[in-house]
ZAVORO-983070 format. One record per residue: x, y, z of N, C-alpha, C in turn. Coordinates in nm, 2 decimals. Layout:
<pts>
   n.east   n.north     n.up   ca.east   ca.north    ca.up   c.east   c.north     c.up
        X         Y        Z         X          Y        Z        X         Y        Z
...
</pts>
This chain:
<pts>
   n.east   n.north     n.up   ca.east   ca.north    ca.up   c.east   c.north     c.up
    -2.27     -0.45    -3.02     -2.16      -0.45    -2.92    -2.17     -0.33    -2.83
    -2.19     -0.21    -2.88     -2.20      -0.09    -2.80    -2.30     -0.10    -2.69
    -2.42     -0.16    -2.73     -2.53      -0.17    -2.63    -2.48     -0.26    -2.51
    -2.41     -0.37    -2.54     -2.36      -0.46    -2.44    -2.26     -0.38    -2.35
    -2.17     -0.31    -2.41     -2.07      -0.23    -2.33    -2.14     -0.12    -2.24
    -2.24     -0.06    -2.30     -2.32       0.04    -2.22    -2.39     -0.02    -2.11
    -2.45     -0.14    -2.13     -2.52      -0.21    -2.03    -2.43     -0.25    -1.92
    -2.31     -0.30    -1.95     -2.22      -0.35    -1.86    -2.17     -0.23    -1.77
    -2.14     -0.12    -1.84     -2.09       0.00    -1.76    -2.20      0.05    -1.67
    -2.32      0.04    -1.71     -2.44       0.08    -1.63    -2.45     -0.01    -1.51
    -2.43     -0.14    -1.53     -2.44      -0.24    -1.42    -2.33     -0.21    -1.32
    -2.21     -0.18    -1.36     -2.10      -0.15    -1.27    -2.13     -0.02    -1.19
    -2.18      0.08    -1.26     -2.22       0.20    -1.19    -2.33      0.17    -1.09
    -2.42      0.09    -1.12     -2.53       0.05    -1.03    -2.48     -0.02    -0.91
    -2.38     -0.11    -0.93     -2.32      -0.18    -0.82    -2.25     -0.08    -0.72
    -2.17      0.01    -0.78     -2.10       0.11    -0.70    -2.20      0.19    -0.62
    -2.31      0.24    -0.69     -2.41       0.32    -0.62    -2.48      0.24    -0.50
    -2.50      0.12    -0.52     -2.56       0.03    -0.42    -2.48      0.03    -0.30
    -2.35      0.00    -0.32     -2.26      -0.01    -0.20    -2.24      0.13    -0.13
    -2.22      0.23    -0.21     -2.20       0.36    -0.15    -2.32      0.41    -0.07
    -2.44      0.37    -0.11     -2.56       0.40    -0.04    -2.56      0.35     0.10
    -2.48      0.25     0.13     -2.48       0.18     0.26    -2.37      0.24     0.35
    -2.30      0.34     0.30     -2.19       0.40     0.38    -2.24      0.54     0.43
    -2.26      0.55     0.56     -2.31       0.68     0.61    -2.22      0.80     0.58
    -2.28      0.91     0.55     -2.21       1.03     0.53    -2.12      1.07     0.65
    -2.17      1.03     0.77     -2.09       1.06     0.89    -1.96      0.99     0.89
    -1.95      0.88     0.82     -1.82       0.81     0.81    -1.72      0.89     0.73
    -1.77      0.96     0.62     -1.68       1.04     0.54    -1.64      1.17     0.62
    -1.74      1.23     0.68     -1.71       1.35     0.76    -1.61      1.32     0.88
    -1.63      1.21     0.95     -1.55       1.17     1.06    -1.40      1.15     1.01
    -1.38      1.08     0.90     -1.25       1.06     0.85    -1.19      1.19     0.80
    -1.26      1.28     0.74     -1.21       1.41     0.70    -1.16      1.49     0.82
    -1.24      1.49     0.92     -1.20       1.56     1.04    -1.08      1.50     1.11
    -1.07      1.37     1.11     -0.95       1.30     1.16    -0.83      1.34     1.08
    -0.84      1.36     0.95     -0.73       1.40     0.86    -0.69      1.54     0.90
    -0.79      1.63     0.92     -0.76       1.77     0.95    -0.68      1.78     1.08
    -0.71      1.69     1.18     -0.64       1.69     1.31    -0.51      1.61     1.31
    -0.47      1.55     1.20     -0.35       1.47     1.19    -0.23      1.56     1.13
    -0.12      1.55     1.19      0.00       1.62     1.14     0.05      1.55     1.01
     0.07      1.42     1.02      0.12       1.34     0.91     0.03      1.22     0.89
     0.01      1.19     0.76     -0.08       1.08     0.72     0.00      0.98     0.63
    -0.01      0.86     0.67      0.06       0.75     0.59    -0.05      0.66     0.54
    -0.03      0.60     0.42     -0.12       0.50     0.37    -0.05      0.37     0.33
    -0.12      0.26     0.34     -0.07       0.13     0.30    -0.17      0.05     0.24
    -0.13     -0.05     0.16     -0.22      -0.14     0.09    -0.15     -0.22    -0.02
    -0.19     -0.33    -0.05     -0.13      -0.41    -0.16    -0.22     -0.42    -0.28
    -0.15     -0.45    -0.39     -0.23      -0.47    -0.52    -0.31     -0.35    -0.55
    -0.43     -0.37    -0.60     -0.52      -0.26    -0.64    -0.56     -0.18    -0.52
    -0.58     -0.24    -0.41     -0.61      -0.16    -0.28    -0.49     -0.07    -0.26
    -0.37     -0.11    -0.28     -0.25      -0.02    -0.27    -0.26      0.09    -0.37
    -0.30      0.07    -0.49     -0.32       0.18    -0.59    -0.42      0.28    -0.54
    -0.53      0.23    -0.48     -0.63       0.32    -0.43    -0.57      0.41    -0.31
    -0.49      0.34    -0.23     -0.43       0.41    -0.12    -0.33      0.52    -0.17
    -0.25      0.48    -0.27     -0.16       0.58    -0.33    -0.23      0.69    -0.39
    -0.34      0.67    -0.46     -0.42       0.77    -0.52    -0.47      0.87    -0.42
    -0.51      0.81    -0.30     -0.56       0.89    -0.19    -0.45      0.98    -0.14
    -0.33      0.92    -0.12     -0.21       1.00    -0.06    -0.18      1.11    -0.16
    -0.18      1.09    -0.29     -0.15       1.19    -0.39    -0.25      1.31    -0.38
    -0.38      1.27    -0.37     -0.48       1.38    -0.36    -0.47      1.45    -0.23
    -0.43      1.39    -0.12     -0.41       1.46     0.00    -0.29      1.56    -0.01
    -0.19      1.51    -0.08     -0.08       1.60    -0.10    -0.12      1.73    -0.18
    -0.20      1.71    -0.28     -0.26       1.82    -0.36    -0.33      1.91    -0.27
    -0.40      1.86    -0.17     -0.48       1.94    -0.07    -0.40      2.00     0.04
    -0.27      1.98     0.03     -0.18       2.04     0.13    -0.14      1.96     0.25
    -0.19      1.83     0.26     -0.16       1.74     0.37    -0.02      1.69     0.36
     0.04      1.66     0.47      0.17       1.59     0.47     0.14      1.44     0.47
     0.14      1.39     0.34      0.10       1.25     0.32     0.21      1.17     0.26
     0.21      1.04     0.30      0.32       0.95     0.26     0.26      0.81     0.23
     0.34      0.73     0.15      0.30       0.60     0.11     0.40      0.50     0.17
     0.36      0.41     0.26      0.44       0.31     0.32     0.51      0.23     0.21
     0.64      0.21     0.22      0.71       0.13     0.12     0.79      0.21     0.02
     0.76      0.33     0.00      0.83       0.42    -0.10     0.96      0.45    -0.04
     1.06      0.48    -0.13      1.20       0.50    -0.08     1.21      0.64    -0.01
     1.12      0.73    -0.03      1.13       0.86     0.04     1.03      0.87     0.16
     0.98      0.76     0.20      0.88       0.77     0.31     0.96      0.78     0.44
     0.92      0.88     0.53      0.99       0.90     0.66     0.94      0.79     0.75
     1.01      0.78     0.87      0.98       0.69     0.97     0.85      0.73     1.04
     0.77      0.63     1.07      0.64       0.66     1.15     0.68      0.70     1.29
     0.59      0.78     1.35      0.62       0.83     1.48     0.48      0.84     1.56
     0.49      0.84     1.69      0.37       0.86     1.77     0.29      0.98     1.72
     0.16      0.97     1.71      0.08       1.08     1.67     0.05      1.08     1.52
     0.12      1.00     1.44      0.09       0.99     1.30    -0.04      0.91     1.28
    -0.09      0.93     1.16     -0.21       0.85     1.13    -0.18      0.76     1.01
    -0.22      0.63     1.03     -0.20       0.53     0.92    -0.33      0.49     0.87
    -0.35      0.49     0.74     -0.47       0.45     0.68    -0.44      0.32     0.60
    -0.49      0.21     0.64     -0.46       0.08     0.58    -0.58      0.03     0.49
    -0.56      0.00     0.37     -0.67      -0.04     0.28    -0.65     -0.19     0.25
    -0.75     -0.27     0.28     -0.75      -0.41     0.25    -0.90     -0.45     0.25
    -0.94     -0.50     0.13     -1.08      -0.54     0.12    -1.12     -0.65     0.22
    -1.04     -0.75     0.22     -1.06      -0.86     0.32    -1.03     -0.83     0.46
    -0.93     -0.74     0.48     -0.88      -0.71     0.61    -0.79     -0.81     0.66
    -0.74     -0.90     0.57     -0.65      -1.01     0.61    -0.52     -1.00     0.53
    -0.49     -0.90     0.46     -0.36      -0.89     0.38    -0.25     -0.88     0.48
    -0.16     -0.97     0.48     -0.05      -0.99     0.58     0.03     -0.86     0.59
     0.07     -0.80     0.48      0.16      -0.69     0.49     0.09     -0.57     0.55
    -0.04     -0.55     0.52     -0.12      -0.44     0.58    -0.13     -0.46     0.73
    -0.16     -0.59     0.77     -0.17      -0.62     0.91    -0.04     -0.59     0.98
     0.07     -0.64     0.93      0.20      -0.62     0.99     0.23     -0.47     1.00
     0.21     -0.40     0.90      0.24      -0.25     0.90     0.15     -0.19     1.01
     0.02     -0.22     1.01     -0.07      -0.16     1.10    -0.03     -0.20     1.25
     0.01     -0.32     1.27      0.05      -0.36     1.40     0.17     -0.28     1.45
     0.27     -0.27     1.36      0.39      -0.19     1.39     0.36     -0.05     1.42
     0.27      0.01     1.34      0.23       0.15     1.35     0.16      0.17     1.49
     0.08      0.08     1.53      0.01       0.09     1.65     0.11      0.08     1.77
     0.21     -0.01     1.76      0.32      -0.01     1.86     0.39      0.12     1.87
     0.40      0.19     1.76      0.47       0.32     1.76     0.38      0.44     1.81
     0.26      0.41     1.84      0.17       0.51     1.89     0.09      0.59     1.78
     0.08      0.53     1.66      0.00       0.59     1.56    -0.15      0.56     1.57
    -0.23      0.64     1.52     -0.38       0.62     1.51    -0.39      0.54     1.38
    -0.49      0.45     1.38     -0.51       0.36     1.27    -0.65      0.37     1.22
    -0.66      0.38     1.08     -0.79       0.38     1.01    -0.78      0.26     0.92
    -0.88      0.17     0.93     -0.89       0.06     0.83    -1.00      0.09     0.73
    -0.97      0.07     0.60     -1.07       0.08     0.50    -1.08     -0.07     0.45
    -1.20     -0.13     0.48     -1.22      -0.27     0.46    -1.37     -0.30     0.45
    -1.39     -0.43     0.40     -1.53      -0.48     0.40    -1.57     -0.55     0.53
    -1.46     -0.59     0.60     -1.49      -0.67     0.72    -1.44     -0.61     0.85
    -1.53     -0.55     0.92     -1.50      -0.48     1.05    -1.44     -0.58     1.15
    -1.47     -0.70     1.15     -1.42      -0.80     1.25    -1.29     -0.87     1.20
    -1.23     -0.83     1.09     -1.11      -0.89     1.04    -0.99     -0.85     1.13
    -0.88     -0.91     1.11     -0.76      -0.87     1.19    -0.73     -0.73     1.17
    -0.74     -0.67     1.05     -0.71      -0.53     1.03    -0.82     -0.44     1.10
    -0.94     -0.48     1.09     -1.05      -0.41     1.16    -1.03     -0.41     1.31
    -0.99     -0.52     1.37     -0.96      -0.53     1.51    -0.85     -0.44     1.55
    -0.75     -0.42     1.47     -0.64      -0.33     1.51    -0.67     -0.18     1.49
    -0.78     -0.15     1.42     -0.81      -0.01     1.39    -0.88      0.06     1.50
    -0.85      0.19     1.50     -0.92       0.28     1.59    -1.05      0.33     1.53
    -1.04      0.34     1.39     -1.15       0.39     1.31    -1.16      0.30     1.19
    -1.29      0.27     1.15     -1.31       0.19     1.03    -1.39      0.26     0.93
    -1.35      0.27     0.80     -1.43       0.31     0.69    -1.48      0.18     0.63
    -1.60      0.14     0.67     -1.66       0.01     0.63    -1.72      0.03     0.49
    -1.67     -0.05     0.40     -1.72      -0.05     0.26    -1.78     -0.19     0.23
    -1.91     -0.20     0.23     -1.97      -0.34     0.22    -1.98     -0.38     0.07
    -1.86     -0.40     0.01     -1.85      -0.44    -0.13    -1.80     -0.58    -0.14
    -1.81     -0.63    -0.26     -1.76      -0.77    -0.29    -1.61     -0.76    -0.29
    -1.54     -0.87    -0.24     -1.40      -0.89    -0.24    -1.37     -1.01    -0.33
    -1.25     -1.04    -0.35     -1.21      -1.16    -0.43    -1.26     -1.29    -0.36
    -1.29     -1.29    -0.23     -1.33      -1.41    -0.16    -1.48     -1.44    -0.17
    -1.56     -1.34    -0.20     -1.70      -1.36    -0.22    -1.76     -1.42    -0.09
    -1.73     -1.36     0.02     -1.78      -1.41     0.15    -1.92     -1.38     0.17
    -1.99     -1.45     0.26     -2.13      -1.43     0.30    -2.14     -1.29     0.35
    -2.25     -1.22     0.30     -2.27      -1.08     0.34    -2.21     -0.98     0.25
    -2.12     -1.02     0.16     -2.06      -0.92     0.07    -2.17     -0.89    -0.04
    -2.16     -0.77    -0.10     -2.25      -0.74    -0.21    -2.22     -0.83    -0.33
    -2.32     -0.86    -0.40     -2.31      -0.94    -0.52    -2.24     -0.85    -0.63
    -2.17     -0.91    -0.72     -2.10      -0.83    -0.82    -2.08     -0.91    -0.95
    -2.10     -0.85    -1.06     -2.07      -0.91    -1.19    -1.92     -0.90    -1.22
    -1.85     -0.82    -1.14     -1.71      -0.79    -1.17    -1.62     -0.89    -1.11
    -1.50     -0.91    -1.16     -1.41      -1.01    -1.11    -1.33     -0.96    -0.98
    -1.29     -1.06    -0.90     -1.21      -1.03    -0.78    -1.26     -0.92    -0.70
    -1.18     -0.82    -0.66     -1.22      -0.71    -0.57    -1.24     -0.58    -0.64
    -1.28     -0.59    -0.77     -1.30      -0.47    -0.85    -1.40     -0.37    -0.78
    -1.51     -0.43    -0.73     -1.62      -0.34    -0.67    -1.56     -0.27    -0.55
    -1.49     -0.34    -0.46     -1.43      -0.28    -0.35    -1.33     -0.17    -0.39
    -1.25     -0.19    -0.49     -1.15      -0.09    -0.53    -1.22      0.03    -0.58
    -1.32      0.01    -0.67     -1.39       0.13    -0.72    -1.46      0.21    -0.61
    -1.53      0.14    -0.52     -1.60       0.21    -0.41    -1.50      0.28    -0.32
    -1.38      0.22    -0.30     -1.28       0.28    -0.22    -1.23      0.41    -0.28
    -1.21      0.40    -0.41     -1.16       0.52    -0.48    -1.27      0.64    -0.47
    -1.39      0.61    -0.49     -1.50       0.71    -0.49    -1.51      0.76    -0.35
    -1.52      0.67    -0.25     -1.54       0.72    -0.11    -1.42      0.80    -0.06
    -1.30      0.76    -0.09     -1.18       0.83    -0.05    -1.17      0.97    -0.12
    -1.22      0.98    -0.24     -1.23       1.11    -0.31    -1.34      1.19    -0.24
    -1.44      1.13    -0.19     -1.54       1.21    -0.11    -1.48      1.26     0.02
    -1.39      1.18     0.08     -1.32       1.22     0.20    -1.23      1.34     0.17
    -1.16      1.33     0.06     -1.08       1.44     0.01    -1.16      1.57    -0.01
    -1.27      1.56    -0.07     -1.36       1.67    -0.09    -1.40      1.74     0.04
    -1.44      1.65     0.13     -1.48       1.70     0.27    -1.36      1.76     0.34
    -1.24      1.70     0.33     -1.12       1.75     0.39    -1.09      1.89     0.33
    -1.09      1.90     0.19     -1.06       2.03     0.13    -1.16      2.14     0.17
    -1.28      2.10     0.19     -1.38       2.20     0.23    -1.35      2.25     0.38
    -1.31      2.15     0.46     -1.28       2.19     0.60    -1.15      2.28     0.60
    -1.06      2.25     0.51     -0.93       2.33     0.51    -0.95      2.45     0.42
    -1.06      2.47     0.36     -1.09       2.58     0.27    -0.98      2.59     0.15
    -0.96      2.47     0.10     -0.86       2.46    -0.02    -0.94      2.49    -0.14
    -0.89      2.57    -0.23     -0.95       2.60    -0.36    -0.88      2.53    -0.47
    -0.95      2.52    -0.59     -0.89       2.45    -0.71    -0.75      2.50    -0.74
    -0.73      2.63    -0.74     -0.60       2.69    -0.77    -0.49      2.65    -0.68
    -0.53      2.62    -0.55     -0.43       2.58    -0.45    -0.39      2.43    -0.49
    -0.48      2.35    -0.53     -0.45       2.21    -0.57    -0.37      2.21    -0.69
    -0.41      2.30    -0.79     -0.34       2.30    -0.92    -0.19      2.34    -0.90
    -0.17      2.43    -0.80     -0.03       2.47    -0.78     0.06      2.36    -0.72
     0.00      2.26    -0.66      0.07       2.15    -0.61     0.08      2.03    -0.71
     0.01      2.04    -0.82      0.00       1.93    -0.92     0.14      1.93    -0.99
     0.18      1.81    -1.03      0.31       1.80    -1.10     0.31      1.89    -1.22
     0.42      1.95    -1.24      0.44       2.04    -1.36     0.55      1.99    -1.45
     0.59      1.86    -1.43      0.70       1.80    -1.51     0.64      1.68    -1.58
     0.52      1.68    -1.62      0.46       1.57    -1.69     0.45      1.59    -1.84
</pts>
């Protein structure tokens, strides 16, 4: 049984590595620079994509960014000049599209994190972090995956957004102790 589990974990890691190899480092650097130049950063997404977005917002907060999650009770109003990062594997999630459309009307810059650059979300975006992973729809051109639904997209999103955070932290010259000071101390 352990050999099967080890093999499966290795297959998952190989899938993630394959997808990430197709994402140019310039995409990570570009997004990190965009974050540095943004006063406030908002994220949105549904389901597991939403969890990846929330994880990203939390890490940005640790790094000293003014980050917020759309839909939380303490989220301030969006305003012109804010940055919205919308995460949707398919790029067709209705709530993400609605939020993105509203943010664009308000004068926000938009980043889409998606597998489909020509999706409704991709079309609304000013910048796209294209992650060529499998989604729950298994559309033509998506990476093959042994994993169910959008697991591969979610995993790759988490890793790539962590890479963005690392690049952002380096640009901002944030050290480990700076992050630790912002980490929750009531856990």
